[in-house]
N, C-alpha and C positions, 0 to 999 in steps of 0.2 A: 281079598286077603285082609285079615283083621290086624289091628294095631299090635296085638300080642304076637301074632305070627311074624309081622315085620320086625319087631324087636328081637325075637328069637333068631330069625334069619340073619339079621345084622350081627348079632353076637357070634353066631356060627361062622359067618364070613370073616369077622375079625380074628377068630381063632385060627382059621385057615391062613389068613394073611400073616399072622405072627409066626406060624410054623414055616411057611414058605420063605419069610424073611430070614429066619434062622438058617435054613438050608442054603439060601443064596449067600449069606455071610460065610458059611463054611466053604462053599465053592470059590468065593473070592479069595479067601485065605489060602486055599489050596493052589489057586492059580498064581497068587503072589509068591508062594514058596517055590513053585516050579520055574518062575521067571528069574529067581535069584541066581541060578547057575547057568543062565543062558549064555551061549558063546556066540550068538548072533549069526549062526550059519544054519542052512537047511541040512537035512540028513545026507544029501548027496555032496556036501562040501561047498556049495555056492553061498555067497554072502547073502544074508537076509536083511540087508540095509537098504532103505529107500529114502528118497528125498534129495533136495538140491543142497542149499546151504545148511539146512538143518537135517541131519541124518537121524532116522528113526528105525529101530529094529522092527521088522514085520512080524516077528514071533512074540516078543515080550512087550513091545511098545516103548522101550526105553529110548530116551533121547541121547544120542552119542555125540561126542566131541570129535570133530574132524582133525586132521593133521595140522591144518592151518587155522584152527579156531583161536580167536583172541582170548587171552586170559583177562584182559581189562578192556574197558570200552572207551 
């Protein structure tokens, strides 16, 4: 492979990377929008909360405050 071919391939790969980063950013934005209205339950009605002292929603990943969570430390 010549130097010119390497440079051309590198530029082509950079273009592909930029395009894929844009698509990934769009997917992340869409996932963020869908997580905004999460009620932290599965479709069958079960709670989608996991964890011990720190509760996390298994669907959206949000950290949830428990009933006995301290407001100050």
